[in-house]
Rosetta silent file (secondary structure, phi, psi, omega in degrees, C-alpha in Angstrom):
SEQUENCE: XXXXXXXXXXXXXXXXXXXXXXXXXXXXXXXXXXXXXXXXXXXXXXXXXXXXXXXXXXXXXXXXXXXXXXXXXXXXXXXXXXXXXXXXXXXXXXXXXXXXXXXXXXXXXXXXXXXXXXXXXXXXXXXXXXXXXXXXXXXXXXXXXXXXXXXXXXXXXXXXXXXXXXXXXXXXXXXXXXXXXXXXXXXXXXXXXXXXXXXXXXXXXXXXXXXXXXXXXXXXXXXXXXXXXXXXXXXXXX
SCORE:     score description
SCORE:     0.000 S_00000001
   1 L     0.000  121.913  178.533    0.018   -0.010   -0.004 S_00000001
   2 L   -73.981  147.826  166.677    1.486    3.325   -1.107 S_00000001
   3 L   -89.074  165.000  178.004    1.590    6.351    1.146 S_00000001
   4 H   -49.707  -47.165 -176.844    0.507    9.783    0.078 S_00000001
   5 H   -73.892   -9.635  175.321    4.061   10.900   -0.327 S_00000001
   6 H   -86.617  -13.653 -176.779    4.851    7.955   -2.535 S_00000001
   7 L   -72.261  144.304  175.517    2.303    8.864   -5.145 S_00000001
   8 L   -90.487  -31.245 -175.028    3.562   10.240   -8.537 S_00000001
   9 L   -75.692  138.578 -173.409    0.173   11.477   -9.574 S_00000001
  10 E   -83.225  134.109 -179.762   -0.601   15.056   -8.444 S_00000001
  11 E   -92.781  121.002  173.520   -3.730   15.446   -6.246 S_00000001
  12 E  -109.288  146.301  176.692   -6.132   18.309   -7.158 S_00000001
  13 E   -99.175  137.298  178.946   -9.197   19.265   -5.150 S_00000001
  14 E  -110.984  117.113  178.828  -12.418   19.703   -7.108 S_00000001
  15 L   174.685  178.368 -173.816  -14.993   21.970   -5.765 S_00000001
  16 L  -141.842   20.054  178.794  -16.536   25.409   -5.590 S_00000001
  17 L  -107.344  117.494 -169.082  -16.909   26.149   -1.916 S_00000001
  18 H   -58.213  -45.324  179.149  -14.352   28.812   -0.828 S_00000001
  19 H   -61.555  -33.598  176.131  -14.074   27.543    2.702 S_00000001
  20 H   -75.888  -35.191  175.816  -13.439   24.009    1.541 S_00000001
  21 H   -63.458  -43.725  179.389  -10.875   25.231   -0.935 S_00000001
  22 H   -61.554  -42.175  176.405   -9.080   27.135    1.672 S_00000001
  23 H   -67.432  -36.833 -176.200   -9.024   24.114    4.000 S_00000001
  24 H   -72.983  -32.865 -179.543   -7.805   21.804    1.248 S_00000001
  25 H   -63.076  -21.504  175.256   -5.092   24.418    0.428 S_00000001
  26 L   -67.772  -22.995 -172.416   -3.652   23.868    3.944 S_00000001
  27 L   -84.696  119.490 -179.629   -2.817   20.257    2.990 S_00000001
  28 L   -56.957  -26.582 -174.931    0.712   20.025    1.556 S_00000001
  29 L   -89.761   -1.035  173.523   -0.227   17.160   -0.772 S_00000001
  30 E   -91.328  113.119 -166.925   -2.959   19.126   -2.684 S_00000001
  31 E   -94.790  -12.839  176.918   -1.166   20.472   -5.667 S_00000001
  32 E  -177.334 -175.247 -174.848   -3.965   22.398   -7.326 S_00000001
  33 E  -140.082  151.165  173.159   -7.693   22.995   -7.808 S_00000001
  34 E  -131.368  149.198  178.679  -10.494   22.679  -10.357 S_00000001
  35 L  -133.325  171.355  167.540  -13.883   24.123  -10.534 S_00000001
  36 L  -158.460  163.774  179.189  -16.904   24.092  -12.945 S_00000001
  37 H   -57.793  -34.160  176.511  -20.207   25.878  -13.358 S_00000001
  38 H   -62.323  -47.746  177.872  -22.128   22.850  -11.966 S_00000001
  39 H   -64.760  -37.603 -178.858  -20.210   22.842   -8.774 S_00000001
  40 H   -63.264  -47.568 -175.808  -20.513   26.630   -8.458 S_00000001
  41 H   -66.742  -35.503  175.527  -24.230   26.555   -8.875 S_00000001
  42 H   -63.461  -31.965 -177.718  -24.482   23.772   -6.243 S_00000001
  43 H   -83.732   -4.194  179.085  -22.389   25.818   -3.857 S_00000001
  44 L    85.584   12.939  178.532  -24.727   28.817   -4.345 S_00000001
  45 L   -62.929  124.840 -176.993  -22.142   30.974   -6.234 S_00000001
  46 L  -106.521  -32.301 -179.678  -24.076   33.928   -7.617 S_00000001
  47 L  -115.219  109.224  179.704  -21.188   36.158   -9.035 S_00000001
  48 H   -56.112  -54.804 -174.796  -18.831   34.178  -11.123 S_00000001
  49 H   -68.217  -46.287  177.796  -16.088   36.739  -11.281 S_00000001
  50 H   -58.129  -43.354  179.044  -16.228   37.831   -7.611 S_00000001
  51 H   -61.478  -45.632 -175.623  -15.984   34.187   -6.531 S_00000001
  52 H   -61.013  -48.519 -177.171  -13.073   33.465   -8.832 S_00000001
  53 H   -63.921  -34.761  178.202  -11.091   36.552   -7.701 S_00000001
  54 H   -66.298  -44.349 -179.498  -11.802   35.788   -4.052 S_00000001
  55 H   -63.640  -42.169  179.615  -10.506   32.216   -4.470 S_00000001
  56 H   -61.436  -34.432 -179.157   -7.432   33.468   -6.352 S_00000001
  57 H   -70.407  -33.819 -177.195   -6.602   35.823   -3.507 S_00000001
  58 H   -80.970  -28.616  179.367   -6.878   32.977   -1.071 S_00000001
  59 L  -127.908   78.531 -170.695   -4.869   30.472   -3.283 S_00000001
  60 L   -86.155   -5.975 -169.188   -2.487   32.636   -5.328 S_00000001
  61 L  -115.523  -35.875 -176.511    0.202   30.107   -6.162 S_00000001
  62 L   -83.043  143.758  177.187   -1.244   26.695   -7.000 S_00000001
  63 E   -59.321  140.085  177.094   -2.944   26.048  -10.424 S_00000001
  64 E  -141.947  137.670 -177.726   -6.651   26.445  -10.540 S_00000001
  65 E  -108.390  139.317 -179.790   -9.071   26.033  -13.376 S_00000001
  66 E  -127.798  138.185 -170.635  -12.167   28.138  -14.177 S_00000001
  67 E   -98.692  145.414  172.755  -14.411   27.197  -16.991 S_00000001
  68 L   -72.932  160.934  177.622  -15.952   29.274  -19.819 S_00000001
  69 L  -135.474    9.241  173.505  -19.724   28.958  -19.950 S_00000001
  70 L   -76.820  156.052  174.843  -20.714   30.258  -23.343 S_00000001
  71 L  -106.063   -3.572  179.779  -21.932   27.815  -26.092 S_00000001
  72 L  -106.026  129.062 -173.336  -20.735   30.040  -28.898 S_00000001
  73 H   -59.564  -44.321  175.295  -17.092   29.708  -29.901 S_00000001
  74 H   -58.406  -42.052  179.373  -16.349   33.497  -30.442 S_00000001
  75 H   -69.226  -35.329  171.652  -17.853   34.167  -27.043 S_00000001
  76 H   -54.456  -47.954 -175.544  -15.920   31.211  -25.537 S_00000001
  77 H   -62.427  -42.539  177.740  -12.746   32.815  -26.871 S_00000001
  78 H   -65.592  -38.606  178.886  -13.533   36.214  -25.337 S_00000001
  79 H   -63.287  -47.199 -176.080  -14.374   34.599  -21.983 S_00000001
  80 H   -59.133  -40.966  178.051  -11.226   32.480  -22.081 S_00000001
  81 H   -63.802  -41.002  178.855   -9.050   35.570  -22.697 S_00000001
  82 H   -70.172  -43.492  176.139  -10.621   37.348  -19.757 S_00000001
  83 H   -64.738  -36.951 -179.702  -10.382   34.491  -17.426 S_00000001
  84 H   -61.502  -29.005  179.948   -6.721   33.886  -18.415 S_00000001
  85 L   -74.517   -9.590 -177.605   -5.976   37.551  -17.290 S_00000001
  86 L   -74.611  -16.501  179.086   -6.996   36.824  -13.733 S_00000001
  87 L   172.234  152.281 -176.275   -3.670   35.222  -12.774 S_00000001
  88 L   -65.430  -28.855 -179.725   -0.557   33.338  -13.842 S_00000001
  89 L   -82.361    5.625 -172.677   -1.846   30.247  -11.969 S_00000001
  90 E   -90.261  132.175  164.120   -5.199   30.269  -13.917 S_00000001
  91 E  -112.526  138.682 -174.610   -6.043   27.543  -16.417 S_00000001
  92 E   -95.144  126.327  177.901   -9.102   28.158  -18.636 S_00000001
  93 E   -90.511  126.836  177.588  -11.354   25.110  -18.941 S_00000001
  94 E  -119.416  128.554  173.455  -12.685   24.727  -22.490 S_00000001
  95 E   -71.127  148.551 -176.018  -15.155   21.971  -23.255 S_00000001
  96 L   -64.653  -24.642  174.469  -14.173   19.508  -25.958 S_00000001
  97 E  -142.650  170.253  167.725  -17.350   20.338  -27.943 S_00000001
  98 L   -89.185 -177.085 -172.572  -20.236   22.829  -27.619 S_00000001
  99 L   -69.557  -17.020  177.457  -23.731   21.628  -26.835 S_00000001
 100 L   -90.062    0.629  178.666  -24.300   20.835  -30.595 S_00000001
 101 L    87.806    4.055 -177.985  -21.423   18.411  -30.583 S_00000001
 102 L   -76.367  126.533 -177.684  -19.239   20.683  -32.647 S_00000001
 103 E   -65.424  146.398 -178.844  -15.493   20.106  -31.706 S_00000001
 104 L   -95.400   11.229 -170.625  -13.610   23.005  -30.030 S_00000001
 105 H   -60.867  -37.197  175.089  -10.292   22.066  -31.582 S_00000001
 106 H   -63.877  -40.729  179.263   -9.727   25.166  -33.665 S_00000001
 107 H   -69.141  -38.282  175.884  -10.522   27.374  -30.742 S_00000001
 108 H   -53.992  -47.021 -178.190   -8.212   25.230  -28.548 S_00000001
 109 H   -68.207  -36.948 -176.618   -5.345   25.764  -31.013 S_00000001
 110 H   -68.780  -43.720 -174.816   -5.814   29.493  -31.263 S_00000001
 111 H   -69.677  -48.574 -176.616   -5.844   29.935  -27.434 S_00000001
 112 H   -64.724  -34.354  176.560   -2.863   27.693  -26.777 S_00000001
 113 H   -67.830  -21.422  178.088   -0.909   29.477  -29.566 S_00000001
 114 L   -83.921    0.005  179.006   -1.708   32.701  -27.824 S_00000001
 115 L    84.554   16.026  176.567   -0.037   31.387  -24.689 S_00000001
 116 L   -88.360  121.834  176.123   -3.212   30.746  -22.691 S_00000001
 117 L   -64.804  123.786 -174.846   -3.041   27.839  -20.327 S_00000001
 118 E  -118.307  152.155  169.703   -5.947   25.506  -21.012 S_00000001
 119 E  -120.712   99.414  178.661   -7.743   22.648  -19.207 S_00000001
 120 E   -85.311  125.699 -166.712   -9.712   20.893  -21.966 S_00000001
 121 E  -119.882  167.573  174.740  -12.567   19.171  -20.280 S_00000001
 122 E    74.940   17.992  178.004  -15.264   16.584  -20.680 S_00000001
 123 E   -73.480  142.417  173.116  -13.340   14.132  -22.843 S_00000001
 124 L  -134.170   -5.887 -176.769  -14.521   10.506  -22.808 S_00000001
 125 L  -122.704  160.014  177.650  -12.952    8.935  -25.972 S_00000001
 126 H   -70.450  -37.148  176.781   -9.471    8.205  -27.236 S_00000001
 127 H   -56.071  -48.514  176.451  -10.340    9.970  -30.478 S_00000001
 128 H   -56.039  -45.566 -178.504  -11.025   13.120  -28.494 S_00000001
 129 H   -63.787  -41.281  177.481   -7.749   12.801  -26.695 S_00000001
 130 H   -58.291  -49.020 -170.823   -5.784   12.482  -29.997 S_00000001
 131 H   -69.589  -40.043 -177.485   -7.518   15.553  -31.491 S_00000001
 132 H   -67.454  -47.929  176.913   -7.107   17.636  -28.424 S_00000001
 133 H   -49.467  -44.235 -179.838   -3.451   16.614  -27.898 S_00000001
 134 H   -65.425  -42.676 -176.685   -2.732   17.647  -31.558 S_00000001
 135 H   -69.693  -24.329 -179.312   -4.443   21.066  -31.109 S_00000001
 136 L   -89.533   -1.883 -175.801   -2.473   21.614  -27.941 S_00000001
 137 L   -59.242  134.224 -177.200    0.880   20.841  -29.474 S_00000001
 138 L   142.608 -153.591 -173.230    3.453   23.533  -28.673 S_00000001
 139 L  -107.328  -17.176 -175.989    4.961   24.940  -25.470 S_00000001
 140 L   -66.135  125.316  176.334    2.014   26.365  -23.559 S_00000001
 141 L   -52.616  137.446 -179.066    1.235   24.291  -20.424 S_00000001
 142 E  -146.399  150.321  170.172   -2.133   22.402  -20.902 S_00000001
 143 E  -121.031  141.288  178.769   -4.242   19.796  -19.113 S_00000001
 144 E  -112.905  115.715 -177.540   -6.428   17.224  -20.845 S_00000001
 145 E  -102.120  113.395  179.365   -9.291   16.115  -18.580 S_00000001
 146 E  -105.610  118.553 -169.614  -10.678   12.644  -19.229 S_00000001
 147 L   -82.584   78.357  176.359  -13.801   11.822  -17.242 S_00000001
 148 H   -54.934  -39.059 -178.739  -12.794    8.292  -16.193 S_00000001
 149 H   -60.122  -40.279  179.568  -15.574    8.282  -13.561 S_00000001
 150 H   -75.585  -27.707  173.214  -18.234    8.797  -16.181 S_00000001
 151 H   -64.626  -46.789  177.823  -16.669    6.137  -18.386 S_00000001
 152 H   -58.246  -37.634 -174.637  -16.957    3.740  -15.380 S_00000001
 153 H   -64.987  -17.855 -179.624  -20.612    4.819  -14.904 S_00000001
 154 L   -93.750    3.770  175.302  -21.390    3.223  -18.308 S_00000001
 155 L    94.237    5.248  179.574  -20.152   -0.168  -17.218 S_00000001
 156 L  -101.216  151.599  178.269  -16.709    0.169  -18.992 S_00000001
 157 L   -83.432  124.069 -176.644  -13.396   -0.202  -17.214 S_00000001
 158 L   -85.861  -12.032 -172.153  -11.615    3.191  -17.605 S_00000001
 159 H   -65.457  -48.952  179.001   -8.179    1.938  -16.704 S_00000001
 160 H   -62.628  -33.398  179.333   -7.113    0.617  -20.201 S_00000001
 161 H   -71.885  -32.905  179.708   -8.411    3.782  -21.911 S_00000001
 162 H   -73.376  -36.870  175.440   -6.599    5.960  -19.477 S_00000001
 163 H   -59.035  -45.055  178.244   -3.417    3.919  -19.952 S_00000001
 164 H   -64.334  -37.568  178.202   -3.734    4.488  -23.734 S_00000001
 165 H   -61.518  -36.456 -178.322   -4.366    8.132  -23.120 S_00000001
 166 H   -68.601  -35.900  176.583   -1.164    8.602  -21.151 S_00000001
 167 H   -68.813  -31.645 -179.058    0.714    7.199  -24.162 S_00000001
 168 H   -70.445  -35.871  178.682   -0.990    9.528  -26.562 S_00000001
 169 H   -88.927   -9.557 -172.073    0.130   12.597  -24.579 S_00000001
 170 H   -60.659  -35.570 -176.571    3.624   11.320  -23.591 S_00000001
 171 L   -70.964   -6.295 -175.560    5.335   12.932  -26.617 S_00000001
 172 L  -110.917   98.238 -171.340    4.085   16.325  -25.590 S_00000001
 173 L   -68.362  -13.207  178.216    5.912   17.600  -22.507 S_00000001
 174 L   -79.462  -13.969 -171.026    3.612   20.570  -22.268 S_00000001
 175 E  -103.354  139.343  169.543    0.563   18.363  -21.766 S_00000001
 176 E  -123.874  137.455  175.159   -0.743   16.638  -18.569 S_00000001
 177 E   -92.191  131.325 -179.313   -3.454   14.067  -18.468 S_00000001
 178 E  -112.623  128.826  173.244   -6.036   14.480  -15.724 S_00000001
 179 E   -85.601  105.298 -173.262   -8.200   11.670  -14.386 S_00000001
 180 L  -104.439  161.427  173.049  -11.545   13.516  -13.719 S_00000001
 181 L    61.885   45.786 -177.325  -14.729   12.470  -11.904 S_00000001
 182 L   -69.981  146.728 -179.759  -13.232    9.762   -9.619 S_00000001
 183 L   -98.480  -24.299 -173.285  -15.845    7.787   -7.668 S_00000001
 184 L  -156.562  157.262 -178.870  -13.743    6.284   -4.940 S_00000001
 185 L   -50.520  -39.000  177.603  -10.337    6.498   -3.365 S_00000001
 186 H   -47.027  -35.418 -176.553   -9.152    3.491   -5.320 S_00000001
 187 H   -63.391  -25.830  175.499   -9.204    5.563   -8.467 S_00000001
 188 H   -64.730  -30.886 -177.482   -6.268    7.620   -7.100 S_00000001
 189 H   -90.097  -25.139  170.748   -4.057    4.577   -7.017 S_00000001
 190 H   -68.746  -45.420  177.561   -5.398    3.469  -10.528 S_00000001
 191 H   -57.408  -50.514 -177.548   -4.500    6.882  -11.877 S_00000001
 192 H   -62.461  -37.574 -179.818   -1.088    6.675  -10.303 S_00000001
 193 H   -70.255  -34.784  179.100   -0.441    3.193  -11.628 S_00000001
 194 H   -85.300  -10.806  175.772   -1.213    4.030  -15.330 S_00000001
 195 L    96.762   20.815  173.152    0.900    7.259  -15.193 S_00000001
 196 L   -61.538  141.849  174.145   -1.722    9.954  -15.157 S_00000001
 197 L   -71.431  -39.215 -170.388   -0.183   13.318  -14.218 S_00000001
 198 E  -140.586  148.029  160.848   -3.087   14.639  -12.189 S_00000001
 199 E  -129.331  134.408  178.268   -6.339   13.358  -10.543 S_00000001
 200 E  -111.760  128.240 -175.565   -8.936   15.856   -9.345 S_00000001
 201 E  -135.804  153.491  176.440  -11.374   14.700   -6.625 S_00000001
 202 E   -74.740  165.371 -171.380  -14.036   16.225   -4.481 S_00000001
 203 H   -63.704  -32.389  175.311  -13.388   16.726   -0.864 S_00000001
 204 H   -61.341  -35.758  176.972  -15.425   13.658    0.181 S_00000001
 205 H   -74.624  -47.086 -177.267  -13.132   11.424   -1.764 S_00000001
 206 H   -62.224  -32.774  177.690   -9.921   13.206   -0.650 S_00000001
 207 H   -64.399  -16.613  179.791  -10.970   12.922    2.963 S_00000001
 208 H   -79.371   -3.892  177.833  -10.773    9.148    2.620 S_00000001
 209 H   -63.290  -20.222  177.667   -7.017    9.506    2.364 S_00000001
 210 H   -68.699  -15.866 -176.634   -7.051    9.239    6.155 S_00000001
 211 H   -93.709    0.241 -177.683   -8.066    5.581    5.789 S_00000001
 212 L   -55.916  130.215  175.512   -4.937    4.604    3.860 S_00000001
 213 L    70.980    4.762 -177.546   -3.452    1.330    5.320 S_00000001
 214 L   -57.427  136.005  177.275   -6.209    1.163    7.942 S_00000001
 215 L   -61.758  124.868 -170.470   -6.439   -2.251    9.563 S_00000001
 216 H   -70.843  -38.266  174.897   -9.386   -4.062    7.963 S_00000001
 217 H   -63.101  -40.159  177.812  -10.405   -6.035   11.067 S_00000001
 218 H   -68.640  -32.178  176.462  -10.527   -2.836   13.050 S_00000001
 219 H   -70.816  -35.736  179.087  -12.554   -1.188   10.283 S_00000001
 220 H   -61.711  -47.723 -179.587  -14.998   -4.119   10.303 S_00000001
 221 H   -65.319  -42.909  174.657  -15.570   -3.671   14.088 S_00000001
 222 H   -56.754  -33.788  179.153  -16.109    0.096   13.616 S_00000001
 223 H   -69.039  -46.149  176.657  -18.706   -0.659   10.992 S_00000001
 224 H   -57.226  -46.511 -179.710  -20.605   -3.067   13.266 S_00000001
 225 H   -61.340  -38.989  179.877  -20.554   -0.518   16.023 S_00000001
 226 H   -64.666  -46.712  176.869  -21.868    2.160   13.713 S_00000001
 227 H   -61.081  -41.119 -178.577  -24.868    0.000   12.575 S_00000001
 228 H   -66.745  -38.624  179.881  -25.587   -0.923   16.219 S_00000001
 229 H   -65.036  -46.729 -179.593  -25.412    2.704   17.373 S_00000001
 230 H   -62.189  -41.335  178.193  -27.645    4.055   14.593 S_00000001
 231 H   -62.389  -41.760  176.750  -30.181    1.366   15.370 S_00000001
 232 H   -63.723  -44.018 -179.619  -30.155    2.259   19.059 S_00000001
 233 H   -62.573  -38.492  177.718  -30.472    5.951   18.333 S_00000001
 234 L   -73.959   -8.245  175.393  -33.415    5.330   16.054 S_00000001
 235 L    69.878   26.883 -176.905  -35.228    3.396   18.739 S_00000001
 236 L   -64.275  137.225  174.187  -35.994    0.369   16.507 S_00000001
 237 L  -131.616  152.051  172.402  -38.077   -2.458   18.134 S_00000001
 238 L  -121.154    0.000    0.000  -39.179   -5.815   16.982 S_00000001
């Protein structure tokens, strides 16, 4: 069983709650942060720009991704250029397609050639990884986020696909492959084993890092005690 400090994969925290982000930033093994409009909406964020600038003041050094929210490519580009101006540690999240399924590859190429750090998001196929990697070729740092958790949700094993994706980006030193949407802590070790550069996880998954190496017999007893105590508190009778 590996320890946290033995992991090669970088751990990013995924969320849009400022207090949670600040708390995660206190942990030395959290290397960066990701957000998205869905998480912001769930967290009750009303002012996108104010939230982002507030978070950047709190976390000024580690990489953090903010996503465009337009469905129109020219407006996506305008938003991307504005977001990129918020800080040197900012990565702009660009979806791999718009809602019509039209690829974002030309926009991705223009932005990366302009020196804008990108996090291309919502990829689920190797064809998408190939096209995005080609569009990102160059020197500008970039992240390719493959939603391995969503692949697993369809009954497919994401590990072989992620291993192939690692090989696709290997020739490009400016690109990092990110394992997105993990469902359990085991995914961290799977991402590490196949050579992913980054895995981003929500706070509830990252908090399970405290369970690493836990004695399973002791964990079993804790579970039995939890069931017993919950039944007692509920006042169940037969």
